[in-house]
C-alpha positions as CSV (number, residue, x, y, z in Angstrom):
1,M,96.8,26.5,199.4
2,K,99.0,25.0,196.7
3,P,99.1,26.3,193.1
4,K,97.2,24.3,190.6
5,Q,99.1,22.1,188.1
6,I,98.1,23.5,184.8
7,P,99.6,22.1,181.6
8,G,102.0,24.7,180.1
9,V,102.1,26.9,183.2
10,P,105.6,27.0,184.9
11,I,106.1,25.2,188.2
12,Q,105.9,27.4,191.3
13,K,109.3,27.6,192.9
14,K,109.7,30.8,194.9
15,G,107.6,33.9,195.8
16,G,103.9,34.4,195.5
17,F,101.4,32.8,193.1
18,H,97.7,33.0,192.3
19,D,95.1,31.1,190.4
20,S,92.3,33.3,189.2
21,E,89.5,31.5,187.3
22,N,86.0,31.9,186.2
23,T,83.7,29.5,184.3
24,R,80.4,29.8,182.4
25,P,78.2,26.9,181.5
26,C,76.5,27.2,178.1
27,T,73.9,25.4,176.1
28,D,74.8,23.1,173.2
29,M,73.5,25.7,170.8
30,D,75.6,28.7,172.0
31,A,78.8,27.3,173.4
32,D,80.7,27.5,170.1
33,L,79.4,31.0,169.3
34,K,80.3,32.3,172.8
35,F,83.7,30.8,172.6
36,D,84.3,32.6,169.3
37,I,83.4,35.8,171.1
38,L,85.6,34.9,174.0
39,K,88.6,34.3,171.7
40,Q,88.1,37.7,170.1
41,R,88.0,39.4,173.5
42,F,91.0,37.4,174.7
43,F,93.2,38.5,171.8
44,S,92.0,42.1,171.9
45,I,94.5,43.2,174.6
46,N,93.8,46.9,174.1
47,Q,90.2,46.3,175.2
48,W,90.9,44.3,178.4
49,K,90.3,47.3,180.7
50,S,86.8,47.6,179.3
51,Y,86.0,44.0,180.3
52,A,87.7,44.1,183.7
53,G,86.1,47.4,184.9
54,G,87.0,50.9,185.6
55,A,89.3,50.3,188.6
56,S,91.5,47.8,186.8
57,A,94.8,48.3,185.1
58,D,95.0,49.6,181.5
59,F,96.6,47.2,179.0
60,R,98.2,48.3,175.7
61,H,99.5,46.0,173.0
62,F,102.8,46.8,171.3
63,D,104.7,44.9,168.6
64,S,108.3,43.6,169.0
65,F,109.7,47.0,167.9
66,G,107.7,48.9,170.5
67,K,105.0,50.2,168.1
68,P,101.3,50.2,169.1
69,A,99.6,47.1,167.7
70,N,95.9,46.3,167.1
71,R,96.1,42.7,165.9
72,M,96.4,39.2,167.1
73,P,99.3,39.0,169.6
74,E,102.5,37.2,168.6
75,K,105.5,35.8,170.4
76,G,107.9,38.7,171.0
77,D,105.2,41.4,171.3
78,F,104.9,43.5,174.5
79,I,102.1,44.6,176.8
80,R,102.3,47.9,178.5
81,I,100.5,48.0,181.9
82,E,99.3,51.1,183.7
83,I,98.3,50.0,187.1
84,P,96.2,52.1,189.5
85,G,98.5,53.5,192.2
86,P,102.1,54.7,192.2
87,A,103.8,54.7,188.9
88,N,107.4,53.6,188.3
89,Q,110.0,56.4,187.8
90,K,110.6,55.7,184.1
91,E,107.5,56.5,182.2
92,G,104.9,55.4,184.7
93,Y,104.3,52.0,183.1
94,D,105.1,48.3,183.7
95,W,106.0,46.1,180.8
96,V,105.7,42.4,180.0
97,E,106.9,40.4,176.9
98,I,104.7,37.7,175.4
99,I,107.1,34.8,175.4
100,Y,104.8,31.9,174.5
101,L,101.5,31.3,172.7
102,S,99.8,28.0,172.3
103,Q,96.6,26.3,171.1
104,R,95.4,22.8,172.1
105,E,92.4,21.0,170.6
106,T,90.8,17.6,171.2
107,G,87.5,16.2,170.2
108,T,85.7,17.8,173.2
109,S,88.0,20.7,174.2
110,E,89.8,23.7,172.8
111,S,92.2,26.1,174.7
112,Y,94.5,29.0,174.1
113,M,97.3,30.2,176.4
114,M,99.5,33.3,176.4
115,M,102.5,33.4,178.8
116,C,104.1,36.8,179.7
117,R,107.2,37.7,181.6
118,P,108.3,41.1,183.1
119,S,110.5,42.9,180.6
120,K,112.4,46.1,179.8
121,E,110.7,48.8,177.8
122,P,110.9,47.5,174.2
123,Q,112.9,50.4,172.8
124,K,115.2,50.5,175.8
125,R,116.7,47.1,175.8
126,N,119.8,48.1,177.8
127,E,117.9,49.3,180.8
128,N,116.5,47.4,183.8
129,I,113.3,45.5,183.8
130,A,110.3,48.0,183.9
131,H,108.0,46.0,186.2
132,F,107.3,45.5,189.9
133,Y,108.0,41.8,189.7
134,S,111.4,40.2,188.8
135,A,112.1,38.4,185.6
136,A,111.4,35.0,187.2
137,A,107.7,35.8,187.4
138,T,105.2,34.8,184.7
139,S,101.6,35.7,184.1
140,N,99.8,32.9,182.2
141,F,96.5,33.8,180.6
142,M,94.2,30.9,179.4
143,I,90.8,30.5,177.8
144,S,89.2,27.1,177.2
145,K,86.0,25.3,176.1
146,E,85.5,21.9,177.7
147,G,82.3,20.4,176.4
148,N,79.8,23.3,176.9
149,T,81.7,25.1,179.7
150,L,83.8,28.1,179.0
151,K,86.7,29.1,181.3
152,V,89.1,32.0,181.7
153,G,92.1,31.6,183.9
154,V,95.0,33.8,184.9
155,Y,97.8,32.0,186.7
156,G,100.7,33.9,188.3
157,R,103.9,32.1,189.2
158,N,107.1,32.9,191.0
159,E,106.1,36.4,191.8
160,R,108.8,38.3,193.7
161,P,109.4,42.1,193.9
162,N,111.9,43.5,191.4
163,F,114.8,45.1,193.3
164,N,117.1,45.5,190.2
165,T,116.2,49.2,189.8
166,G,116.5,52.6,191.3
167,F,115.9,53.3,195.0
168,S,112.4,54.8,194.7
169,D,111.3,52.1,192.4
170,K,112.6,49.4,194.8
171,I,110.3,50.8,197.5
172,R,107.4,51.0,195.0
173,N,108.0,47.5,193.7
174,F,108.3,46.1,197.3
175,F,104.9,47.4,198.3
176,I,103.1,46.5,195.0
177,G,104.8,43.1,194.9
178,I,104.0,42.3,198.5
179,G,100.4,43.4,197.9
180,G,100.2,41.1,194.9
181,I,101.7,38.2,196.8
182,F,99.1,38.7,199.5
183,G,96.2,38.5,197.1
184,F,95.4,42.0,196.0
185,S,96.3,41.3,192.3
186,K,94.0,38.2,192.4
187,I,91.0,40.5,192.8
188,H,92.1,42.4,189.7
189,W,92.6,39.2,187.6
190,K,89.3,37.8,188.9
191,S,87.6,40.9,187.5
192,L,89.2,40.4,184.1
193,A,88.2,36.7,184.1
194,E,84.7,37.5,185.0
195,G,84.4,40.4,182.6
196,L,85.6,38.4,179.6
197,L,82.8,35.9,180.2
198,K,80.0,38.5,180.4
199,F,78.0,38.2,177.2
């Protein structure tokens, strides 16, 4: 299976990838209302776990200075991820930086995208990347309304284990990264995509 070609999503070059999507058809009368609710959920990063279900990772939104945030995400903000399973040896969290945000709108469609890349902890910029994937990977989150159909997609690209770290974290990152490459993370992202569209 080849990765989908999604406008704005980086080209797949090396490593694993996934395309996790869910759609929901709506009536003419409630498509706009439900898309407004979906936008609110999409930008409420601190609530993602409640939509994805109890076994999912926990996501926390931080500003560019590493302070907890409870607002619309901005480029340069961070997301702290606590995954089920073995924690890294730093503080037990994985981190990504929001490197790109976009909105597209036509007469019949509207979409929002947020691109994230594995990063260092925001207040420890001189350390190694605190994530099980290397800096080449991206996670691309997208919501859209095409006519009366709502869609949530999560697209992972160029996912390779992060070996630029301590020995125990190299082992952890290898097993988590390989698990993700072979599809275990797709189950998690599918749960988030489905949960965001449950009204």
